[in-house]
N, C-alpha and C positions, 0 to 999 in steps of 0.2 A: 504494499499499499504505499503510495507517495506520501512524503512527509506532510505537505500541506493538507492533503485529505485526512491523514491521521490526526493532525493538530485540530482540524475542524470538527472532527467526530469526537474527539476527546473534549473539546470545549462544549459540544452539544451535550455530552454525558454530564459534564459538570453542571450546566444549566438545568438539565433534566432533575438532576439530584437536588439542586437548590430549590426548584419548584415543588418537589415532593416534600421537602422539609418545610417550606414556607406555606404549604396548603394546610397545616396544622397550626392555628394561631397561638397555641400554647407553646410551641417549640421555643421561641425566642424567650418567653418568660421562665421556662424550665432552665434553659441554659444560664440566664441571668441569676436565677435562684441558686443554682449549683455553684456559681462563682463566689457567692457569699453564703456558704452553707455553715457558717460557724455556730448556728443555733441548732443544727441537725445532730443527731447521734451518728456514730460511725455506721451503724446498721442502716439507718435511714438513708444516709448518703450513698452507701454502696448499692442499696436497692434502687434509688433514684437513678444512679449512673447506669445500672444494668438496664432498667426500663428505657432510659434515653437511648442506649446503644442498640437495643432492640428495635426501637422506632427507627433510628438511623439505618439500621440493617435493612429493615422493610423498605425505606425510601431508596437506598442503594439498589436493592433487588429490582424495584419498580423502574428505576432509571435505567438500569441494565437491560431490563426487558424492552423498554422503549427504544434504546440504542440498537439492540439486536434486531428489532423490527426495521428500524431505519437503515441499517446496514446490511439488510437481507441475510441475517444469521452470521455476521462477521464480527460481532461485538468483541469476542475473545481476542481478536487482533488488536484491539484498542485498548481495552481494560480487562483485567482478570477479576473474577469474583473475589479472589483472596485479597485484592487491593482495598477492600473495605477498611482495613486497618488504617490506611493513610487518609481516609475520609472521615472517620468517626471523630467526634469531640474528644479532646484529651483534658483529662483532669488529674490533679495530684491527689494521692491519698490524703485523708485528714490526719492531722497529727494525732497521735495516740493519747496524748495528754488532753484531758478535758472533755473529749467527746466519746469516750469509750461506752459501748452499750453495757448495761448491767449494772 
């Protein structure tokens, strides 16, 4: 696949992914809440992160399906399903002092 075609398809995938994320109006609020999670217990924080990543995985999968349709089954040449790791939100673990469950 020529470089320009590949770059355009990759950009389309990123746009599809962003559209999927933003289709849920709570997404931005959850991201913001997790950035300031000092009032959450470690268990609540980890559960919220897991839920967020599950939602992001679903959005990634939907975007991948859209790209695969657009590229007539050649999405794997543009992005691999395992690349989700590079697209999901990244958060640091909570400090163990002060927010431990129990």
